[in-house]
LUMMI-249441 format. One record per residue (C-alpha): x, y, z. Coordinates in steps of 0.25 Angstrom, whole numbers, plus 5000, padded with zeros to 4 digits. Example, Ala and Ser with C-alpha at 12.3 -4.5 7.8 and 13.67 -1.06 7.14 Angstrom:
REM LUMMI-249441
504949825031
505549965029
//
This chain:
REM LUMMI-249441
498650304891
499150334907
500450244907
500350154921
501550074928
501149964939
502249884947
502449794961
503249784972
503249704981
501849664984
500649564983
500149624970
498849664976
498949804970
499049764957
497949674956
497349804959
497949884948
497649774940
496249804943
496349944942
496949934929
495949844923
494649964922
494350004908
494650154911
496050124916
496650044906
496050134894
496850244901
498150164908
499150094901
499950014912
501349994907
502149884917
501549814926
502149684930
501049604934
500149624922
501049674909
502349604903
503049734905
504449744912
504849874910
504350014916
504150134907
503550284911
502150284916
501250374922
500850274933
501450174942
500750094951
501750034962
501149924970
502049854981
503249884992
504749884988
505549764993
506749774984
507649854978
507349814964
505849874968
506449994972
507150024961
505949974951
505050074958
506050204956
506350164941
504850164940
504550284947
505450364938
504450304927
503150344930
502550484934
501650434945
501850324956
500750254963
500950144975
499950034977
499549984988
500149955003
501249904999
501750014988
501250115000
501750065013
502649945012
501449845014
501549705017
502949685014
503249765027
502949655035
504349625034
505049745039
505149735055
505949595050
507149565044
507149555029
507949445028
507049365039
505949395030
506549345017
507049215026
505549185029
504849215016
505849175004
506649025002
507949104999
507949235002
509249264998
508849304985
507549394990
508249544989
507249634997
507449765003
507349775020
506149855019
505049875012
504850015004
503450075001
503550134987
503550284990
504850264998
505650224984
504850324976
503750424975
502450374974
501350474967
500050414973
499850284981
498650194981
498350114995
497849974998
498149834999
498149814990
497549934983
496049954978
496049944962
494950034962
495750154970
496850124958
495650134948
495350274955
496750334954
496950274940
495650344934
496050474941
497450484935
496850444921
495950584923
497150644927
496850664941
497350584955
497150524966
496350614978
497150574992
496250525003
496850515018
496050445023
496150315034
495450175032
494350255045
493950355034
493250225027
492850165038
492050285043
491450305029
491050155028
490450155043
491450035048
491850025061
493150055066
493649925071
494449985079
493350035087
492449945086
493149805086
494549855093
495249805080
496549865076
496149955061
497350045054
496250125048
496550245057
497950255048
497650175035
497350245021
496050225017
495550165004
495250015009
493850055010
493950025024
493849865022
494349805033
493749865044
492449845035
492649715040
493049725054
494449725050
495449845055
496349905045
497449825041
498149965035
498249915019
498050045014
499250085020
499450225031
498650335031
500050435031
499450555027
499150615041
499450495051
500150545062
500750485074
499450525083
498650435073
499550325071
499650325088
498250325089
497850215082
499050105088
498650175102
497150115099
497749995094
498549945108
497249995115
496549885106
497749785109
498249755095
499349675093
500449755091
500949645083
499849625072
499849785072
501149765069
500849675056
499749745052
500549875049
501549815043
500849725033
500449845028
501249965029
502749975035
502550125033
501250125044
502050025053
503350105054
502250235055
501650165067
502750115073
503550265075
502150315080
502450225091
503850275094
//
């Protein structure tokens, strides 16, 4: 049996629902033994395992130390979802004062001890594999688990959401509707769900980092400027799913 750990950091648990879905498949249950998963198992101690799946970004010192300890006890660590990979919706607070944010949300902010920044998993420990999404697609995780059990590893395909639109014959919302869309710089995997319904991509699968260049980012931003996209709305979209993406775009305009 392949031993598996599942851990949650700061997140909404949407990806964990997909993990549970994946683990309920009969062939997966026959090959995998989940030894740590606090949302499902009454186990509070981490033991050595082959795989660890991590949901969420790091927002406390405790989470940072927990993650380092977990990393030392597993062979492969897999980051699940946009929070773990890019920061996620927690990144919305990054350009504000953390003390002001705490006062806005909590009745007793003095008891809240969080980092001033939101950290993706790979900023603290080595990540071996990543499954993007907000939340992830449970079938993508099933595919990963089946391949790993057979001794193979997933093959990375570096495509954007635009590629999925082309295969589905979905009209480009930027061209046909002059609608803001992050599809040209967003990792594929969602099936181009939003453009199918005439809505621009929000970038929830994260930045397609493999070959994104300053020129490509600027070309997209220039087009969005031509469409008179509200800068405040664009900034909110970028921060909502990826502080890394927002930083990259901001940097490219300097």
